[in-house]
N, C-alpha and C positions, 0 to 999 in steps of 0.2 A: 504494500500500500504506500502511496505517496505520504510523506510526513504530515502534510496538512490534514489529509483525510484521517490518518491514524490519530492525530491529536483531537480532531473533532469527535471521533468515536469515543475516545477516552473521556472527553468532556461530557458527552451525553451520558455515559455510564456513571460518572461522578454525580451528576444531578439526580440519578436514581438510587443513590447509595446513602446510607447513614452508618455512623459508627455506633456500636453498642458495647457498653461496659456492664459487666455483671459483678458488682461488688459482693464480697462475702461468700461467693460460691466458687468451688473448684471441682474439677472432675470431668469425666467423659460425657456427662449428660448435659453440659451447657449448650451445645449446638442444638440438641433436640428441644431443650427447654425454651431457648430463644425462638426457634422456628415455630413451635407449637403455640407459644404465648402470643407472638405477633400475628400468626394466622388466625387464632381464635379471636383476639381482641379487635382486629380490623377486618375480619371476614375475608381473608385472602387464602386461596388454595396454597397449602404448604409447598407443593411442587413448583410454584412460581417464585419462591424465595430462594435466593442464593446466598449462602453464608460462608465467609472465609475467616479463619483464625487470624488475629492481628496482634496478639500478645497474650500474656498469661490469663487475663479475664476480659479481653477485648476482641471484638469481631467486626467485620465489615458485612453489612446486610445490603444486598442489592435487590431492589424491588422492581416490579414489572414496568413502572413508569414514574415520572417525576411527581405527578399528583399524589400517588400513594406514598412516595418518600416524604412529601410535605405533611401528609396526614400522620404518618408514623412519627415524624420528627416532633410535631405538636409543640412548636416553640421551645423545645428542649425539656419539656416536662418528662419526668421519669414514668415508666410503665410499671405500676405496682400491682403485684399479685399476692395471694396468700402465701406463696412459697418463695418469693424473691422480688427483686427490683431490677429493672433494666434502665440504665442511663443512656439516653439517646443524644447524639450530636450530629450535626451536618458533616458530611465527609468532604474533605478537600485533599488535594495532593500534598498539602503541607502538614497534615496530621501524622 
């Protein structure tokens, strides 16, 4: 791909992504916990969510479109459940 097109695609993907931090939890179940929590809370099919590890308790969540990313971001308010809390931030290449 030409460099300009490659950068454009990366920019589009960044607009559809949020960073997720899961404080106080560790283990192999974090990916499933995040995917299930976001899918249930925002009524999104789990198969449409892409999740990548980004650190010890941090992940990059790629959503199907920019609108859903904005809804999940919700001005940075955490997603609170009875079993945990997800801190959400906008994804940028500088994080």
